[in-house]
PASEBA-1860 file (N, C-alpha, C; in nm, 3 decimals):
! residues 254
1> MKTKITDE> 1.508/5.163/1.774/1.631/5.111/1.716/1.650/4.964/1.755 ~ 1.673/4.877/1.658/1.689/4.735/1.686/1.825/4.708/1.750 ~ 1.823/4.620/1.849/1.947/4.578/1.913/1.984/4.440/1.861 ~ 2.095/4.429/1.792/2.136/4.301/1.737/2.200/4.217/1.847 ~ 2.157/4.092/1.855/2.217/3.997/1.948/2.331/3.926/1.876 ~ 2.451/3.943/1.925/2.567/3.884/1.859/2.581/3.736/1.892 ~ 2.660/3.666/1.810/2.687/3.525/1.837/2.754/3.508/1.973 ~ 2.844/3.601/2.006/2.915/3.589/2.133/2.819/3.602/2.251
9> QLIDFISN> 2.719/3.690/2.238/2.618/3.704/2.343/2.534/3.578/2.355 ~ 2.505/3.515/2.241/2.429/3.389/2.245/2.508/3.279/2.314 ~ 2.638/3.273/2.285/2.723/3.172/2.349/2.721/3.192/2.501 ~ 2.733/3.317/2.545/2.727/3.346/2.688/2.591/3.307/2.746 ~ 2.485/3.336/2.671/2.349/3.306/2.717/2.331/3.156/2.737 ~ 2.377/3.077/2.640/2.365/2.932/2.649/2.448/2.878/2.765 ~ 2.562/2.942/2.789/2.653/2.897/2.896/2.615/2.955/3.032 ~ 2.502/3.027/3.038/2.458/3.090/3.163/2.560/3.189/3.218
17> ESDAKTSA> 2.625/3.262/3.127/2.724/3.360/3.167/2.682/3.503/3.133 ~ 2.560/3.521/3.084/2.512/3.656/3.051/2.472/3.730/3.178 ~ 2.485/3.863/3.174/2.432/3.940/3.285/2.280/3.946/3.273 ~ 2.214/3.990/3.379/2.068/3.986/3.384/2.004/4.070/3.273 ~ 2.062/4.186/3.245/2.005/4.274/3.143/2.012/4.211/3.005 ~ 2.130/4.155/2.971/2.145/4.092/2.840/2.056/3.969/2.827 ~ 2.045/3.890/2.933/1.959/3.772/2.930/1.814/3.811/2.904 ~ 1.770/3.918/2.969/1.633/3.964/2.949/1.611/4.011/2.805
25> QIEAKLAV> 1.709/4.080/2.748/1.699/4.125/2.608/1.689/4.007/2.513 ~ 1.772/3.905/2.536/1.771/3.788/2.449/1.639/3.714/2.460 ~ 1.590/3.695/2.581/1.464/3.624/2.600/1.349/3.699/2.533 ~ 1.351/3.832/2.542/1.245/3.911/2.479/1.251/3.899/2.327 ~ 1.371/3.902/2.270/1.385/3.892/2.124/1.352/3.752/2.074 ~ 1.382/3.651/2.155/1.351/3.513/2.113/1.201/3.494/2.092 ~ 1.122/3.569/2.165/0.976/3.555/2.155/0.922/3.610/2.024 ~ 0.999/3.696/1.956/0.946/3.762/1.836/1.037/3.748/1.714
33> DPELKDRL> 1.153/3.688/1.730/1.252/3.684/1.623/1.285/3.539/1.584 ~ 1.223/3.487/1.478/1.248/3.348/1.436/1.395/3.323/1.398 ~ 1.458/3.425/1.337/1.598/3.407/1.295/1.688/3.389/1.417 ~ 1.661/3.464/1.523/1.739/3.450/1.645/1.718/3.312/1.708 ~ 1.595/3.263/1.700/1.567/3.129/1.753/1.645/3.023/1.676 ~ 1.657/3.043/1.544/1.735/2.948/1.464/1.882/2.950/1.504 ~ 1.935/3.069/1.525/2.075/3.080/1.566/2.097/3.016/1.703 ~ 2.003/3.038/1.793/2.014/2.977/1.925/2.013/2.825/1.914
41> EIFSALQT> 1.931/2.773/1.824/1.923/2.628/1.803/2.057/2.574/1.756 ~ 2.123/2.647/1.666/2.252/2.602/1.614/2.356/2.596/1.727 ~ 2.363/2.701/1.808/2.462/2.701/1.915/2.426/2.601/2.024 ~ 2.297/2.579/2.046/2.256/2.476/2.141/2.298/2.339/2.092 ~ 2.292/2.320/1.959/2.335/2.193/1.901/2.483/2.170/1.929 ~ 2.561/2.275/1.915/2.704/2.262/1.943/2.727/2.226/2.089 ~ 2.654/2.292/2.180/2.671/2.261/2.321/2.633/2.117/2.350 ~ 2.528/2.067/2.283/2.488/1.928/2.301/2.600/1.833/2.265
49> VVIASEDE> 2.669/1.863/2.155/2.778/1.777/2.112/2.895/1.784/2.209 ~ 2.923/1.904/2.260/3.032/1.919/2.357/3.003/1.837/2.482 ~ 2.879/1.844/2.531/2.842/1.766/2.648/2.849/1.617/2.617 ~ 2.803/1.581/2.498/2.805/1.439/2.460/2.946/1.386/2.448 ~ 3.043/1.475/2.429/3.181/1.432/2.412/3.236/1.367/2.538 ~ 3.168/1.382/2.651/3.212/1.317/2.773/3.177/1.169/2.772 ~ 3.085/1.128/2.683/3.047/0.988/2.671/3.130/0.922/2.563 ~ 3.122/0.790/2.555/3.205/0.719/2.458/3.148/0.729/2.318
57> VVSGQATA> 3.017/0.743/2.305/2.954/0.744/2.174/2.864/0.865/2.163 ~ 2.870/0.935/2.051/2.781/1.048/2.025/2.652/0.995/1.964 ~ 2.538/1.041/2.015/2.411/0.993/1.962/2.390/1.042/1.820 ~ 2.303/0.973/1.747/2.273/1.014/1.611/2.213/1.152/1.606 ~ 2.128/1.183/1.703/2.065/1.315/1.706/2.169/1.424/1.729 ~ 2.261/1.400/1.822/2.366/1.499/1.847/2.452/1.520/1.724 ~ 2.484/1.412/1.655/2.565/1.422/1.534/2.493/1.503/1.427 ~ 2.363/1.478/1.411/2.286/1.551/1.310/2.283/1.700/1.343
65> RFEAFLAA> 2.266/1.733/1.468/2.262/1.873/1.508/2.400/1.938/1.490 ~ 2.503/1.860/1.517/2.639/1.909/1.495/2.661/1.942/1.347 ~ 2.615/1.853/1.258/2.632/1.877/1.115/2.554/2.000/1.071 ~ 2.439/2.024/1.134/2.363/2.145/1.104/2.441/2.269/1.145 ~ 2.509/2.259/1.258/2.593/2.371/1.302/2.703/2.399/1.201 ~ 2.772/2.294/1.156/2.881/2.313/1.060/2.831/2.378/0.932 ~ 2.715/2.332/0.884/2.661/2.388/0.761/2.635/2.537/0.776 ~ 2.583/2.577/0.891/2.557/2.719/0.915/2.686/2.796/0.933
73> ENKRETPI> 2.782/2.737/1.005/2.908/2.806/1.033/2.989/2.829/0.907 ~ 2.978/2.738/0.811/3.053/2.751/0.686/3.009/2.872/0.604 ~ 2.892/2.928/0.636/2.841/3.043/0.562/2.891/3.175/0.619 ~ 2.964/3.167/0.729/3.010/3.290/0.792/3.153/3.271/0.840 ~ 3.222/3.382/0.858/3.357/3.376/0.915/3.381/3.505/0.990 ~ 3.392/3.498/1.122/3.408/3.616/1.205/3.551/3.666/1.199 ~ 3.575/3.791/1.155/3.712/3.843/1.152/3.771/3.846/1.292 ~ 3.891/3.799/1.305/3.954/3.788/1.437/3.972/3.924/1.503
81> RQLPLTRR> 3.996/4.028/1.425/4.026/4.158/1.485/3.903/4.221/1.549 ~ 3.783/4.171/1.523/3.664/4.229/1.580/3.643/4.185/1.725 ~ 3.717/4.083/1.771/3.694/4.029/1.904/3.815/4.053/1.993 ~ 3.794/4.090/2.120/3.906/4.099/2.213/3.962/3.961/2.240 ~ 4.082/3.955/2.304/4.152/3.828/2.320/4.069/3.723/2.391 ~ 4.003/3.760/2.502/3.927/3.659/2.576/3.814/3.604/2.492 ~ 3.748/3.691/2.414/3.640/3.645/2.328/3.694/3.559/2.215 ~ 3.811/3.597/2.158/3.869/3.517/2.051/3.896/3.376/2.099
89> RKWFGFAA> 3.956/3.363/2.218/3.989/3.231/2.268/3.862/3.150/2.290 ~ 3.759/3.216/2.344/3.635/3.144/2.370/3.570/3.101/2.239 ~ 3.562/3.195/2.142/3.498/3.165/2.014/3.572/3.057/1.939 ~ 3.705/3.069/1.929/3.780/2.969/1.855/3.788/2.837/1.930 ~ 3.770/2.842/2.062/3.758/2.717/2.135/3.634/2.642/2.091 ~ 3.522/2.712/2.077/3.401/2.650/2.024/3.425/2.599/1.882 ~ 3.491/2.681/1.800/3.514/2.641/1.661/3.600/2.516/1.652 ~ 3.700/2.508/1.738/3.788/2.391/1.735/3.712/2.265/1.770
97> VAAGILLV> 3.628/2.273/1.873/3.548/2.157/1.910/3.453/2.120/1.797 ~ 3.389/2.222/1.738/3.294/2.194/1.631/3.359/2.128/1.512 ~ 3.473/2.180/1.470/3.538/2.128/1.350/3.595/1.990/1.370 ~ 3.630/1.956/1.495/3.700/1.830/1.514/3.632/1.722/1.593 ~ 3.512/1.747/1.645/3.455/1.653/1.739/3.430/1.515/1.677 ~ 3.384/1.513/1.552/3.361/1.383/1.488/3.491/1.310/1.463 ~ 3.596/1.385/1.427/3.726/1.322/1.407/3.776/1.259/1.536 ~ 3.761/1.330/1.647/3.806/1.276/1.775/3.734/1.147/1.808
105> FSLGRQFG> 3.603/1.145/1.785/3.529/1.024/1.818/3.560/0.910/1.724 ~ 3.587/0.941/1.598/3.623/0.834/1.505/3.756/0.771/1.543 ~ 3.843/0.850/1.608/3.973/0.798/1.650/3.967/0.735/1.789 ~ 3.864/0.768/1.864/3.860/0.729/2.004/3.876/0.582/2.029 ~ 3.798/0.499/1.961/3.805/0.356/1.985/3.938/0.299/1.940 ~ 3.988/0.350/1.828/4.115/0.300/1.776/4.227/0.319/1.878 ~ 4.236/0.440/1.935/4.341/0.466/2.031/4.310/0.402/2.166 ~ 4.183/0.387/2.197/4.144/0.330/2.325/4.184/0.185/2.340
113> LSENGAGR> 4.205/0.115/2.231/4.240/-0.026/2.238/4.382/-0.047/2.287 ~ 4.469/0.051/2.267/4.609/0.028/2.296/4.673/0.131/2.388 ~ 4.601/0.241/2.422/4.661/0.347/2.500/4.572/0.382/2.618 ~ 4.631/0.443/2.720/4.550/0.489/2.832/4.478/0.617/2.794 ~ 4.396/0.671/2.889/4.315/0.788/2.856/4.396/0.907/2.813 ~ 4.506/0.935/2.883/4.588/1.052/2.849/4.650/1.036/2.711 ~ 4.699/0.917/2.682/4.760/0.894/2.551/4.658/0.903/2.439 ~ 4.537/0.854/2.465/4.431/0.860/2.365/4.395/1.005/2.335
121> ELAATRSL> 4.386/1.086/2.442/4.351/1.227/2.423/4.459/1.300/2.344 ~ 4.586/1.273/2.376/4.695/1.340/2.306/4.697/1.301/2.159 ~ 4.677/1.172/2.131/4.678/1.127/1.992/4.565/1.191/1.913 ~ 4.446/1.199/1.973/4.333/1.261/1.906/4.356/1.410/1.887 ~ 4.417/1.474/1.988/4.447/1.617/1.978/4.543/1.645/1.864 ~ 4.648/1.564/1.853/4.744/1.581/1.744/4.676/1.566/1.609 ~ 4.591/1.465/1.596/4.523/1.440/1.468/4.429/1.554/1.433 ~ 4.356/1.602/1.533/4.264/1.713/1.511/4.339/1.838/1.468
129> MLELMKAD> 4.450/1.866/1.535/4.528/1.985/1.501/4.579/1.977/1.357 ~ 4.630/1.862/1.318/4.679/1.845/1.180/4.567/1.865/1.080 ~ 4.448/1.813/1.112/4.334/1.826/1.022/4.297/1.973/1.003 ~ 4.292/2.048/1.112/4.255/2.189/1.105/4.362/2.273/1.035 ~ 4.488/2.236/1.051/4.596/2.310/0.986/4.585/2.306/0.834 ~ 4.523/2.201/0.781/4.510/2.186/0.636/4.391/2.262/0.579 ~ 4.307/2.317/0.666/4.182/2.378/0.622/4.206/2.505/0.540 ~ 4.114/2.533/0.449/4.122/2.655/0.369/4.078/2.777/0.449
137> KTSDRIAA> 3.982/2.759/0.540/3.930/2.873/0.615/4.029/2.918/0.722 ~ 4.049/3.049/0.728/4.139/3.106/0.827/4.096/3.070/0.969 ~ 3.967/3.077/0.997/3.918/3.050/1.132/3.950/2.908/1.176 ~ 3.949/2.812/1.083/3.982/2.674/1.118/4.130/2.661/1.153 ~ 4.215/2.730/1.079/4.358/2.722/1.107/4.391/2.791/1.240 ~ 4.319/2.898/1.270/4.336/2.961/1.401/4.288/2.866/1.510 ~ 4.180/2.793/1.482/4.130/2.695/1.579/4.236/2.591/1.611 ~ 4.319/2.557/1.513/4.428/2.461/1.537/4.521/2.512/1.646
145> TTIALEAE> 4.546/2.643/1.648/4.635/2.697/1.752/4.567/2.696/1.888 ~ 4.434/2.711/1.889/4.361/2.713/2.015/4.370/2.580/2.087 ~ 4.379/2.472/2.011/4.392/2.339/2.071/4.514/2.335/2.161 ~ 4.624/2.394/2.116/4.747/2.394/2.195/4.731/2.478/2.322 ~ 4.647/2.580/2.318/4.626/2.663/2.437/4.565/2.582/2.550 ~ 4.492/2.475/2.515/4.427/2.393/2.617/4.516/2.279/2.665 ~ 4.632/2.260/2.603/4.720/2.149/2.641/4.780/2.173/2.779 ~ 4.788/2.066/2.859/4.842/2.078/2.994/4.994/2.094/2.992
153> TADPELID> 5.061/2.024/2.901/5.207/2.029/2.893/5.250/2.057/2.750 ~ 5.376/2.093/2.735/5.429/2.122/2.602/5.461/1.991/2.530 ~ 5.384/1.958/2.430/5.407/1.838/2.351/5.492/1.875/2.229 ~ 5.605/1.807/2.206/5.694/1.844/2.095/5.625/1.849/1.960 ~ 5.533/1.757/1.935/5.466/1.756/1.805/5.373/1.875/1.789 ~ 5.301/1.910/1.896/5.214/2.028/1.890/5.297/2.155/1.869 ~ 5.412/2.162/1.935/5.500/2.279/1.919/5.550/2.288/1.775 ~ 5.587/2.175/1.717/5.629/2.174/1.577/5.518/2.225/1.485
161> NLGYLLLH> 5.395/2.183/1.513/5.282/2.227/1.431/5.260/2.377/1.442 ~ 5.269/2.429/1.565/5.255/2.573/1.585/5.366/2.649/1.515 ~ 5.487/2.596/1.523/5.599/2.659/1.455/5.579/2.663/1.305 ~ 5.522/2.557/1.250/5.495/2.554/1.106/5.396/2.664/1.068 ~ 5.290/2.680/1.147/5.192/2.785/1.117/5.255/2.923/1.129 ~ 5.337/2.944/1.229/5.403/3.073/1.246/5.496/3.103/1.129 ~ 5.567/3.004/1.083/5.668/3.025/0.979/5.610/3.027/0.839 ~ 5.505/2.950/0.815/5.464/2.926/0.677/5.322/2.969/0.640
169> DENTNVQL> 5.235/2.992/0.738/5.099/3.032/0.701/5.102/3.173/0.643 ~ 5.024/3.196/0.538/5.024/3.325/0.469/4.937/3.430/0.538 ~ 4.852/3.386/0.631/4.759/3.478/0.696/4.820/3.535/0.824 ~ 4.817/3.667/0.837/4.877/3.732/0.954/4.810/3.689/1.083 ~ 4.677/3.678/1.083/4.606/3.640/1.205/4.644/3.499/1.251 ~ 4.665/3.409/1.156/4.706/3.273/1.191/4.846/3.276/1.254 ~ 4.935/3.354/1.196/5.070/3.367/1.252/5.065/3.421/1.395 ~ 4.984/3.524/1.417/4.973/3.582/1.550/4.913/3.483/1.650
177> AALAALRR> 4.814/3.406/1.605/4.753/3.306/1.694/4.854/3.197/1.730 ~ 4.933/3.154/1.632/5.036/3.053/1.658/5.140/3.107/1.756 ~ 5.178/3.233/1.738/5.275/3.296/1.828/5.221/3.303/1.970 ~ 5.094/3.340/1.984/5.033/3.347/2.118/5.032/3.210/2.185 ~ 5.005/3.105/2.108/5.004/2.970/2.165/5.145/2.926/2.204 ~ 5.242/2.956/2.120/5.381/2.920/2.152/5.430/2.992/2.277 ~ 5.385/3.114/2.295/5.430/3.193/2.410/5.394/3.125/2.542 ~ 5.285/3.049/2.542/5.243/2.981/2.664/5.349/2.884/2.714
185> FGNEKQVR> 5.427/2.829/2.621/5.530/2.732/2.658/5.670/2.792/2.636 ~ 5.681/2.921/2.665/5.804/2.993/2.636/5.927/2.946/2.711 ~ 5.908/2.870/2.817/6.024/2.819/2.890/6.091/2.701/2.820 ~ 6.025/2.646/2.719/6.080/2.532/2.646/6.179/2.579/2.540 ~ 6.296/2.516/2.536/6.397/2.553/2.436/6.344/2.535/2.295 ~ 6.266/2.430/2.272/6.210/2.405/2.139/6.127/2.524/2.092 ~ 6.050/2.582/2.184/5.967/2.698/2.150/6.055/2.818/2.117 ~ 6.155/2.843/2.198/6.243/2.958/2.174/6.317/2.944/2.041
193> DKLLEAIG> 6.356/2.821/2.010/6.422/2.798/1.881/6.330/2.833/1.765 ~ 6.201/2.797/1.777/6.104/2.830/1.672/6.087/2.981/1.659 ~ 6.082/3.050/1.771/6.064/3.196/1.768/6.186/3.264/1.707 ~ 6.304/3.215/1.739/6.426/3.271/1.680/6.431/3.245/1.531 ~ 6.386/3.128/1.490/6.382/3.098/1.346/6.287/3.194/1.275 ~ 6.175/3.224/1.340/6.076/3.313/1.279/6.128/3.456/1.267 ~ 6.195/3.504/1.372/6.242/3.643/1.367/6.358/3.659/1.270 ~ 6.426/3.550/1.238/6.536/3.556/1.142/6.493/3.536/0.998
201> EPDDRPEI> 6.362/3.523/0.976/6.309/3.504/0.841/6.323/3.631/0.758 ~ 6.300/3.622/0.626/6.312/3.739/0.538/6.221/3.855/0.578 ~ 6.248/3.970/0.518/6.181/4.094/0.558/6.033/4.101/0.519 ~ 5.982/4.002/0.445/5.843/4.011/0.402/5.745/3.964/0.509 ~ 5.794/3.924/0.627/5.703/3.887/0.735/5.628/4.013/0.779 ~ 5.496/4.002/0.807/5.418/4.120/0.847/5.480/4.193/0.967 ~ 5.476/4.325/0.961/5.538/4.405/1.067/5.480/4.373/1.204 ~ 5.349/4.355/1.213/5.286/4.329/1.343/5.338/4.199/1.402
209> VRLQLIEV> 5.365/4.100/1.317/5.419/3.972/1.365/5.562/3.991/1.414 ~ 5.640/4.067/1.340/5.780/4.091/1.381/5.785/4.169/1.512 ~ 5.697/4.266/1.528/5.692/4.340/1.654/5.656/4.249/1.770 ~ 5.559/4.159/1.747/5.519/4.066/1.853/5.631/3.968/1.885 ~ 5.704/3.924/1.783/5.817/3.834/1.806/5.922/3.901/1.894 ~ 5.951/4.027/1.865/6.047/4.101/1.948/5.998/4.107/2.092 ~ 5.871/4.143/2.109/5.814/4.156/2.243/5.821/4.024/2.320 ~ 5.785/3.914/2.252/5.783/3.784/2.319/5.923/3.740/2.358
217> LVGLKEER> 6.017/3.748/2.265/6.153/3.701/2.292/6.222/3.786/2.398 ~ 6.201/3.916/2.393/6.259/4.003/2.496/6.193/3.974/2.631 ~ 6.060/3.954/2.629/5.990/3.922/2.753/6.038/3.792/2.816 ~ 6.080/3.698/2.731/6.134/3.571/2.780/6.281/3.582/2.820 ~ 6.338/3.702/2.802/6.480/3.726/2.832/6.571/3.631/2.753 ~ 6.535/3.612/2.628/6.611/3.524/2.540/6.723/3.604/2.475 ~ 6.845/3.591/2.529/6.958/3.671/2.482/7.006/3.631/2.343 ~ 6.968/3.513/2.297/7.009/3.473/2.162/6.945/3.559/2.054
225> VLPYLEEL> 6.846/3.640/2.092/6.781/3.726/1.994/6.864/3.851/1.964 ~ 6.965/3.880/2.046/7.041/4.005/2.030/7.101/4.024/1.891 ~ 7.164/3.922/1.830/7.216/3.942/1.694/7.107/3.977/1.593 ~ 6.989/3.919/1.610/6.878/3.949/1.519/6.831/4.093/1.540 ~ 6.825/4.135/1.665/6.786/4.274/1.693/6.886/4.371/1.634 ~ 7.014/4.337/1.641/7.117/4.422/1.584/7.099/4.436/1.433 ~ 7.064/4.325/1.369/7.040/4.329/1.224/6.923/4.420/1.191 ~ 6.817/4.413/1.272/6.701/4.499/1.249/6.737/4.646/1.268
233> INNQTLPR> 6.814/4.673/1.371/6.855/4.811/1.400/6.935/4.870/1.285 ~ 7.020/4.789/1.225/7.109/4.838/1.118/7.049/4.829/0.978 ~ 6.929/4.775/0.968/6.863/4.761/0.838/6.795/4.893/0.802 ~ 6.850/4.964/0.706/6.801/5.098/0.671/6.670/5.096/0.594 ~ 6.626/4.979/0.551/6.502/4.970/0.473/6.379/4.950/0.562 ~ 6.399/4.925/0.690/6.287/4.896/0.779/6.220/5.023/0.829 ~ 6.091/5.017/0.862/6.023/5.133/0.919/6.086/5.173/1.053 ~ 6.077/5.300/1.085/6.140/5.352/1.207/6.087/5.283/1.332
241> HLKDAAQM> 5.955/5.260/1.339/5.899/5.204/1.462/5.947/5.061/1.486 ~ 5.977/4.987/1.379/6.028/4.851/1.395/6.173/4.855/1.446 ~ 6.251/4.946/1.391/6.390/4.963/1.437/6.392/5.010/1.583 ~ 6.300/5.100/1.619/6.293/5.147/1.757/6.258/5.034/1.853 ~ 6.167/4.946/1.810/6.129/4.832/1.895/6.249/4.740/1.917 ~ 6.326/4.719/1.810/6.446/4.636/1.822/6.548/4.700/1.915 ~ 6.563/4.833/1.904/6.657/4.905/1.990/6.615/4.896/2.136 ~ 6.486/4.914/2.162/6.435/4.906/2.298/6.454/4.766/2.355
249> GKFKLI> 6.430/4.665/2.271/6.450/4.527/2.315/6.595/4.500/2.351 ~ 6.685/4.554/2.272/6.828/4.537/2.299/6.865/4.599/2.433 ~ 6.815/4.720/2.461/6.845/4.786/2.588/6.797/4.703/2.707 ~ 6.684/4.636/2.691/6.628/4.557/2.802/6.709/4.431/2.829 ~ 6.778/4.382/2.727/6.849/4.255/2.742/6.996/4.270/2.782 ~ 7.054/4.388/2.757/7.197/4.404/2.787/7.219/4.473/2.922
END
């Protein structure tokens, strides 16, 4: 029986994070599987670009290999539900770097002329996030939320962008990813305001998102959610489990 080597296993292998058994399996398959060698080359190209990002200029070879990665990545899209949370963050972290690395470097010199290192990084991060938010591919828009997960502090513009994805993106996975990123900065009033705006939206918001909103706001002990919970409890058109979640949240807050 053939053992398929997943992309996530290859990423671990390249990062020297595989266990001994998996590393041995990959090395054995690389000796006989040309397709696996091609995939390894693509991910190695991405790692080369990530390492090169520490320098001021990306080499032509690194750029070419990066473009080869993008061409291959555009042919596939990994469903978010197939990966556990830690793997999702790791995978979309790679995707975010891949989709935006050239944009960051194209902006680097421009911002470097007038801003310090921290300001340059923030400006490039904002631009990259906006670029990914406009993408047609779901994975790219999820990657936009991953950028905020790496932010050291809560930047108002990044929070606004996450709020926009939570409120307006049509894809449930993108909404959930934006919510997870916002939760990281849950102590900020701006974040709580966005979450309250989302929970007060019309009833067509996906149930899983509404359940997560209840969980997050109750977990933050945000008492301003109580009127919204009361509305959910009294809404006779809602599923029982959603009403029960609202009732449980109310009990925890009062």
